[in-house]
N, C-alpha and C positions, 0 to 999 in steps of 0.2 A: 528546402522549398520556402521557409521562412520568409513570409513577405511576400509570396506568390500565391498561396494555398489560402483560399477563404472559405470556410463552411461554418454557418451563422449556429449549429451545434457547438461549435466550440466555444461559442461566448457565452452557453450554459453553464461552462466549469465553475465549479465552486471548490474551494479547500475539500468538501465531503463528497465529491461527484459533481455530477450533472443534474442541476434543477430545472424541471421543465414548469412552467406556467405560459397561459397565453400573452400575458402580460410580459412576463421575460423575455418568451420568444419574439415579440416584435421589438424589442429593444435590442434582442442578437441579430434580428436583419436589420437594423438602422445601422450598428455598429460594423457590421460586416459590408453592408452597400457604402459607409463612410473609408473603411479600411480600403477595399477594393478602387474606389475614385484615386483615393490619394496615390496608391501604386500606381495606376493607369497613367497619372498624372505625370510621375516622373519615368515610367516605364520607355526602354529605348523604340525608335520608329520602326523597327522588326518586330514590337510584342502584339502577342495575338491571344484573346481571351478565350478560355474554353469553359463553355456555361455546360458543367456535367449534370444533366435532369435525369430523372427516373423515380420508381416508387421507393420508398424508403428499403434499405434491406436488397436493393439489387446488383448492387456493387460499385457504386459509382465510386467512393475514396479509394475500394482496391485501385479500379479502373486509373484514377489520378496515378498513386502510388507504381502500377507498372507502365506508364506513360510518361509520366512527369521528364525524366531522365531523355529519352530519346528526343522527346518535344523540347527542349535546349532551357536556356535560362531565360529567354524571353517569353517564354509562355506561364502565363496567369490562370488558376483555375478559381473556379465559384463550384461548389459543389453544394447541391438543394435539390431539393424534390423537384419543386417548379414546375408543377403539373399542367398549367395552362399557359396560352402565351400571355393574358394578363400578367401572371406571377412571373414572367421572364423577361417583362418590358423594363423595368426597373435597370435589369442589370444593362441590358442591351443598350439602353440610352445615356448610361454612365458611362460605357464601351465608345458610344458613338460621339458623345461630347469631349471625349478622351481622343479621338482618331484613332481606336484600337478596331480592328476587324476582330468579332465576335463568332465563334465558329460553337454550335451546337452538339455535344456529345449526348446521344441518347441512350441510356443503358437499359435495355430491356431486358425485366426476368417474369416469369409467371409468379402470378401470386403466391401460390404456394412454396416457391422457393425463396422470394422475398420474407415471407413470413416464418419459414424454418431458419433462415439467417437470424432474423429480426428475434427468435429465443433463443439462439446462441451468441448472442452479444451479454455482455456484463450488464446487471440489472439496472443500473442508473442511465444506459445508453438504449434502453429497450425504446421501442414507440409501443403507443397502444396499438393491438391489431385492428382497431377501427378506424386507425387514422390510417393505416395502411389501405385497407379495403376502401376508404374516401379517396384517398388519391390515386389507387389505382383504378377507380371508376371514372376519374375526374380527368385523368392523362389525356392530352392532346398531344401530337406528334409537334416536334417543332418544325418550321419550316423558315424556308429562306424569305417568303415573304414578310416576317417577322423582321429580318432586318438580319439575319443572319449570311455570313458570307458561305458558310456551310453548313450542311448537316451531317453526321454521322452514324450511325447505329451501330450500337455494340450489343452484343448477347452479355448475359451474367457472365462477370470473368470468372475463373476460379480464384479461390483465397489462395495466395501460399504461405 
């Protein structure tokens, strides 16, 4: 999936693990958006962007891993919480500018499931519980009116 999968958290990796600060996070998102735009500009005419959204620990990355092969090589994935329409607008704008239809995949998980899964992550990949609570409380369901061609709801996937 190299070149088709974009997760801002991946840009936080260092030789000693993932390092999070608000400043590094902002830079990570910028780099992810730049790389997404570059990839979509080179994409085939049948390309689709899957914007995989949901609270941290819901299973977004697992959903991508379980569906990427079936969706094929023209599928691109942006994996981030993106809890509100305003947070999704940048990725949608990039897709629109590149002529690539965007599908929202809203991975839903109960707060307790997300918190438990977060605790099972390796230490440098854990998100502060307060951040999960915050994203959960602000989550707006994605909608066609934002510019998606389709909105899919997915339950928290079982990890394999």
